[in-house]
N, C-alpha and C positions, 0 to 999 in steps of 0.2 A: 294369981296371974293366969290368964286364960291362954291355953296352948293351941287354940284352934287356928287353923291356917285360913288365910282369907280365901274367899271363893274366887275361883278363876273367872276371868271375864268370859262373858257369853260369846261363843263362836258364831260367826255369821252363818246364816242359814244356807247361803248359796256357796259355801266353801266346797271346792271340788274334792271329789273323793281322792284319797291318796292312791298314787300309782301303785299298782300291784307289783311287788318285788318277789323274786323267787324265795322260797322258804330256806332257812339255814339247813345245813346238812344234819342228818340225824346222828345220834350217837353211834349207830352201827356202821355208818359209812366210813370210808377211809379218811382219817384226820389229816393225812399228808396232803390231800388235795387242797389246793389254794382256791379259795372262793373269791372270784373277781366279778364285780358287777359288769353286766353287758352294756356295750355302747349302743344307745338307742337313737343316735343321730342319724338322720336320713342319709342315704348314699349320695355322693356328688352327682349332680344332674349332668346328663350327657349334652354335648353342644347341640344347639338347635340346628336342624337341617331343614333345608327348603325342598319341598317336593317339586319336581320338574315335570310338567305335563309332557305327555308323549308328543313327539314331533316338534319340540321346541329346542332351539340351539342353546346349550348350557352356557356358552360364552356371552349370550345376550341377556341372560338373567342376572339382575344386579345382585351382588353379594355384599351384604352389610358387614362392615368391619374388615374388609379386605383392602388391597392396594387400589389407588384411584384409577379410574378408567383411562386408557390411552387415547390421544387425540387422533381423529381420522386423518388419513394421508392427504397431502396437498395434490390438487388436481393439476396434472401436467398440461392438459389442453388449455386451461385458463391462463396458466403461466406463459405458454407459447403465444397465446393471443395477445397478451400485454407486450411481450417482447417484439412481436411483428408490428404492433401499432405504433411503436416509437419512431421507426423510420418511415412511417406513413404507407405501410403495405396493407391498404384497406381490403383488397381482394382476398388476402390471406387471413387478416386479423378478424374481420367481421364474421365469417363462417365459424372460425375457431371459437370466438367469443360466444356465439349462440350455442354451440355444442357444449362449451364449458358451463353455461348457465343450466343447461338441461342435465348435465352430469352431476352438478352440485345441488340439484333440487331437493333430494332426499336427505341432505346433510351427511351422507356417508363419506363425502370428500370435502376438503376445504379449498378455498380459492374462488368462491363466487364473486367476491369483491374485485379480484383481479380481472375477471371477464368484464365486469361493469366499467372498470377504469379503462380498459382497452377501447370500449365504445366512446368514452369521453375523449380520449386522445385522438381517435379517428375524427370525431366531430370538430375538435380544435384544428386539426390539419385541414379539414374542409373549409373552415372559416378563413384560415390564413390564405389558402389557395384562391378563394373567391376575392379577398381583398387585393391580393397581388394582381390578379387578372384584371380587376377594375382599374387599378392604378396604371397598368400598362396600356390599357385600351383608351384611357382618357387623352393622352397626347395625340394619338392618331385621330380621335374624334374631333378634337379642337382644330387640327390641321385641315381636316376635311370640311369643317364648317367654315373656316376662313377662306378656303378655295371656292366654296359654293356661295359665299356672301356676294351680294351685288356690288358693283363698283361704286364708289362714292360719287356724289354729285360734282360735276365739273370735269370728270375724267371719263374718257370713253373706254368702255370695256372692250377687250380684244374679241374679235369675232371668231367663231369656230371655223376651223379649216374644213372644207367639205371632204368627203371620202375620196372623190376623184378630183385631182388637181391637175392643172396644166403643167407641162415641164417648166422647170425653173429657167430663167434667162441665163444666157452665157455669162453676162457681167453681173456681179453682185456688189452690193454696197460694202465698202471696206469696214464699216462699223459692225457688220454682222458676221463677217468671216475674217479671221485673223490672217494677216499676210504670211505667206510661206517664206521660210528662210532659204535663201539661195545659197547653195554650196559654193564656198569660195575656193577657186582652183589654186594650185600651187602647194608649196610646202609652208603651211602656216604654223606659227609657233603655238605651243601648247603649255598647259600648266599655269601657274600664277604669273601675273604681269611683272615684267622687269621694272625695277624702280628707276625713275629718271635720275640722271647724274650729269653734272657739269664736267666736260672733258675738253682737252685741247685737240686740235686737228690731227696731230700726229698720233693720237691715241685711238683713232677710229680704225675698225677692222672690217673685213668683208662680212656683210649681213647686218651691220649696225644701221638702225634708223635714228635720225636725229632731227632736231628743229633748232631755229635760231640763226640759220645761215643768211636769212633775209635781212638781219640786222647789219647795218652798214659799219664796216670796220671792226666786226666782232672777231676776236681771237679765240673765244671759248664758245662752244656750242653745247646743247643739251642732248645727251643720248637717252632715247626712250625705247619702250617696247614697240615693235612694229604694229601691234594692235591698238596702240594709242595714237593720238593725232600727231602727225609728223610731216616733214617736208621732203626729205630725201632718204634714199636707201643706198648704202655703199655696196657696189658690185665688185670692187677690187682696188688695190693700191699698188703703186710702183714708183721707182725713182728714175728720173731722166739722167741720161749720160751727158757729159760735157765737162769742159774745164772751168776755170775760174771766170772766164769771160761769158757774159750773158749772151745766148744765141739769138735773142730777139723774140718778140711776142708771137710772130707768125710761125717760127720754127717750133717753139714750145707748144703752140696750139695744134700744129699739124701732127707732131709726135703723140701728143696726149689724145687727140681725136681718134687716131687709128687704133691705139691700144684700148681705149675705153669702149669702142664699138665691139671689139672682140670680147671684152669682159661682160658687156651687156648681153650679147647673144648666149654666152656660156651661163650667165646667172639667170636670165629670164627664160631661156629655153627656146628662143626664137630670134631671128635676125631683126635688127632695128627697123629695116625697111618694111617688114611685114607686121610689126608690133604696134599695139595701140598706145604704147608708153614711149617715153623719151629718155635720152641719156644726157648727161652733162658731166662736167669735171671741174675740179679746183686745182689750179696750177700755180707754181711760184712766179712772182713778178721779178723785176730787176733787183729790187732791194732784198727780197728773200734769197735770190741767187747769190748775192754778194755775201750773205751770211751762211752760205752753204746749204740752203734749203733746196732740194731737188724733188720733193715728194709731190706726186700727182694722185688725187683721189677721184676715182670714177664712181658715178652715182646714176641711179635710175629714179624716175619720177613719174607721177600720174598727172598728165596735163589737165584733167578734169578736177583734180583735187591737189592743187599745188601746195596748199598749206594745211590741209586737213585729211590727208590720206590715212586710212586705218587698216590697211592690209599689207602683207609682204608680197613683193613681186618675184620672189624666188620660185622659178619653175612654173610660172603661171601660163606660159606658152600662149600669150595673147598679144 
C-alpha cells in the first residue's frame, strides 16, 4: 500500500502575495506581552466640506443633506395692490401693482401673482363702469331723438318762439292758464265734510245748513255740511210769547221779522240793508200754535244760489 500523499493542486499564478505580518516575538523578549494583531482598517472618512469662494454669502450656497430651503417672504406691496383693487381704487392699486411686479422680478419675494390679479380686478371695474355709463346715457339719447324727430304728416309742428317776443295780452285763454281760486270770506268750516242727516225742524241749531225746505208739506229736512249744496243757513232760533190763543199771521210775522233781522246782522256781520244776501224765517201757523209750537227759525240765504249754495255766510260781511 502506497503512503504517498496526493499532490496538492496547482496554485494560480496570479495569487497575490501574502500580506506581511509582523514576526512573532523572539524567545528573549518578554513572554508576558500579549501579541495582538494590528487593525489595518482605514480610518473613518471625515465629512465632506464644501469650499466657499471668497466674497460669496455662505447662506446662498446649497448644502446637501441639510434642512430644506425656506420660502421667500410675501411682498407686502403686491398684497396692498390687490386689496385696493377690490373697492375700485385704481389710482392707488395700479402704481402699487407695477411696483410689486418690479419687486418680485428676481424671485426674492413672493406675490407676483397678486399684483397681476390686481390689474385684472381694475380692468373688470373699468368694464362695469363703461357698461353702466352706456345704459344710463341711452334713455337720455332716445328722449333727445324723439324731441328732434319731425312731426308726423297731418300734424303741424309747433313753431319756435323768437328770442324777442311782444308782451303777452292782458286776457289769456282759460285753457292755458288755470283759474285762480278766490278766497272765500267769512268763517268757513274746516276738516272732513259733515255727513248729511235727516232731522226735524226743532233739531236745527244756529250755524246748521240744510236742504229740503222747498218740498211742500215737509216736516223733516236734511242737515248737511255748509260746503255741500244747501238752501238755507240757520242764523238763530227763538220762541214767541203768547197765550193759547193764536195772535194772527201778521203779529207772528212782525215779531219774527224784527228778531230775525237782528240775528242776520249778528251772524253775517253786516246789516241786511247793506248785505248782498237775504234773510227769511219759519214761523208756526194756527194749527202749530194750537199744539203748543212757538218756535221761530231765522235763516240766511244766497239769492243767486237759492238751492245750490256751497259756502257758509257766517261773518262774510257782504
